[in-house]
C-alpha positions in Angstrom: -7.1 19.2 -39.9 -4.0 19.2 -42.2 -1.2 16.9 -41.2 1.8 18.7 -39.9 4.6 18.6 -42.4 8.0 17.5 -41.2 11.1 19.6 -41.6 14.8 19.1 -41.1 16.0 20.1 -37.7 19.3 20.6 -36.0 20.5 20.0 -32.4 20.1 23.8 -31.8 16.4 23.5 -32.7 16.0 20.7 -30.1 18.0 22.6 -27.4 15.7 25.6 -27.9 12.7 23.3 -27.7 14.0 21.7 -24.5 14.7 25.1 -22.9 11.2 26.3 -23.9 9.3 23.4 -22.4 11.4 23.4 -19.3 10.6 27.1 -18.8 6.9 26.2 -18.2 7.2 22.8 -16.5 10.4 22.9 -14.4 11.0 25.9 -12.1 14.5 27.3 -11.5 16.2 25.4 -8.7 19.2 27.0 -6.9 20.2 23.6 -5.3 20.4 21.8 -8.6 22.1 24.7 -10.3 24.6 24.8 -7.5 25.2 21.0 -7.9 26.1 21.5 -11.5 28.3 24.5 -10.7 30.2 22.7 -7.9 30.7 19.7 -10.1 32.1 21.8 -12.9 34.3 23.7 -10.5 35.8 20.4 -9.4 36.5 19.3 -13.0 33.8 16.7 -13.3 32.8 15.9 -16.9 29.6 17.6 -18.2 27.7 14.3 -18.7 25.0 14.4 -16.0 21.4 13.8 -17.1 19.6 16.9 -18.5 17.1 18.9 -16.5 14.1 17.2 -18.2 15.6 13.8 -17.8 16.2 14.4 -14.1 12.6 15.5 -13.8 11.5 12.3 -15.7 13.4 10.1 -13.2 11.8 12.0 -10.3 8.3 11.5 -11.7 8.9 7.8 -12.4 10.1 7.2 -8.9 7.1 9.0 -7.5 4.7 7.3 -9.8 5.6 3.8 -8.4 5.9 5.2 -4.8 9.5 4.1 -4.6 11.0 3.7 -1.2 14.3 2.1 -2.1 16.3 3.3 -5.1 19.7 2.1 -6.5 21.8 4.2 -8.8 24.8 2.9 -10.6 27.0 5.8 -11.5 26.8 8.8 -9.2 29.1 11.4 -10.9 28.4 14.7 -9.0 25.0 13.5 -7.6 22.7 15.6 -10.0 20.5 12.7 -10.9 20.8 11.4 -7.3 19.2 14.5 -6.0 16.3 14.3 -8.5 15.7 10.7 -7.4 16.3 11.3 -3.7 13.7 14.1 -3.7 11.1 11.5 -4.8 11.6 9.4 -1.7 9.3 9.5 1.3 10.7 10.4 4.7 11.7 6.8 5.4 13.0 6.1 1.9 16.6 5.1 1.0 18.8 5.6 -2.0 22.1 3.9 -2.6 24.4 5.2 -5.3 27.5 3.5 -6.5 30.6 5.5 -7.7 34.0 4.2 -8.7 35.8 7.5 -8.7 36.8 8.8 -5.3 36.8 12.5 -6.4 33.3 12.1 -7.9 32.1 10.5 -4.8 33.4 13.3 -2.6 31.8 16.0 -4.7 28.5 14.1 -4.8 28.5 13.8 -1.0 29.0 17.6 -0.8 26.2 18.2 -3.2 23.9 15.8 -1.4 24.6 17.5 1.9 23.8 20.9 0.3 20.5 19.4 -0.9 19.6 18.1 2.6 19.6 14.5 1.4 22.6 13.0 3.2 20.3 11.1 5.6 18.5 9.4 2.7 21.2 9.0 0.1 24.4 6.9 0.7 27.3 6.9 -1.7 29.2 3.6 -1.9 32.8 4.0 -3.3 34.1 1.1 -5.5 33.6 -0.6 -8.9 29.9 -0.7 -9.6 29.5 -4.3 -10.5 31.4 -5.5 -7.4 29.3 -3.2 -5.3 26.1 -4.5 -6.8 27.2 -8.1 -6.2 27.8 -7.3 -2.5 24.2 -6.0 -2.1 21.7 -8.4 -0.6 18.6 -9.3 -2.7 16.5 -9.9 0.4 15.5 -6.2 0.6 14.5 -5.4 -3.0 14.8 -2.1 -4.7 11.8 -0.4 -6.3 13.8 1.4 -9.0 17.3 1.0 -10.4 18.9 3.6 -12.6 22.0 2.5 -14.5 24.2 5.3 -15.8 27.8 4.1 -15.6 30.4 2.7 -18.0 28.5 1.5 -21.1 30.7 -1.6 -21.9 29.5 -3.0 -18.5 25.8 -2.5 -19.2 24.9 -6.2 -19.4 26.7 -7.0 -16.2 24.8 -4.2 -14.4 21.5 -5.2 -15.9 21.8 -8.8 -14.8 22.5 -7.8 -11.3 19.7 -5.2 -11.4 17.3 -8.0 -12.2 18.4 -9.8 -9.1 18.0 -6.8 -6.9 14.7 -5.2 -8.2 11.3 -6.3 -7.0 8.6 -7.7 -9.2 6.9 -4.8 -10.8 9.9 -2.7 -10.1 11.6 -0.5 -12.7 15.1 -0.7 -14.3 16.2 2.4 -16.4 19.4 2.3 -18.5 20.7 5.6 -19.8 22.6 6.5 -23.0 21.3 3.7 -25.2 20.7 5.6 -28.5 23.9 7.7 -28.7 22.9 10.0 -31.6 21.4 7.0 -33.5 24.8 5.4 -33.8 23.7 2.2 -31.9 21.4 1.4 -34.9 24.0 2.3 -37.5 26.0 -0.9 -38.7 28.8 1.4 -39.8 29.4 2.6 -36.3 31.3 0.7 -33.5 32.9 1.6 -30.2 33.1 0.0 -26.8 30.1 2.2 -25.7 28.0 1.3 -28.7 28.8 -2.4 -28.4 27.9 -2.3 -24.7 24.4 -1.2 -25.7 24.1 -3.7 -28.5 25.1 -6.6 -26.2 22.4 -5.5 -23.7 19.8 -5.3 -26.4 20.7 -8.7 -27.8 20.4 -10.2 -24.3 17.1 -8.5 -23.6 15.6 -9.7 -26.9 14.9 -13.2 -25.3 14.6 -12.1 -21.7 11.2 -13.1 -20.4 11.9 -11.6 -16.9 11.3 -8.0 -18.0 9.1 -6.1 -20.4 11.0 -3.1 -21.9 11.1 -0.3 -24.5 13.5 2.4 -25.6 12.5 6.0 -25.1 14.4 8.4 -27.3 15.3 11.7 -25.8 16.3 14.9 -27.6 17.4 18.1 -25.8 20.2 20.0 -24.3 22.3 16.9 -24.0 21.8 15.8 -27.6 20.0 12.9 -29.1 20.0 9.8 -26.9 17.6 7.7 -24.9 16.7 5.4 -22.0 15.8 1.7 -21.9 12.8 1.5 -19.6 12.1 -2.0 -18.2 9.6 -3.4 -15.7 10.4 -6.7 -14.0 7.6 -9.3 -14.5 
């Protein structure tokens, strides 16, 4: 069989590919679509995870049978709903949001999704809220998707709060390839680089970066398991 020949692609090509695959694997969902519409109507930025990324988070939580999930950065609750739907009846998700308006919209969306009893929004700076959480009752999965300059602080607290064998996922770590480009620098990029440098010698976790390309552009997750 002949090897497939590479060809130059554009972001439009990847958007079309994402939509195509989603049309087979992810059914239309009025609740999730309503979440995005309500968030946009309230002026929230269009920076939620993509549909396929949300499904990935849901599948990951289900694959480890997560009962306790922590999310750092709620926005309008789109990713929260994907994660919350993965929980069993007695499961719990805590999501941390610094912006009062975002928290209010997220609570509306979680209520519409029927997840208010499982998902609790805590208002306040993410790092301070994490420090106030007890490590006695560990989380199975922690998803970090907040301000990128604070990635390292969130990650060190996540290690304290996640169980052995639990998962830490950090979003937006590729940033159109700019993180690996020495000519590029910004607070967001440097926040990812600091995290990667710290993780290089970190024996507490085993991790990899998973690049993602789709409707939200070219980015990626760091996926880590606590040893």
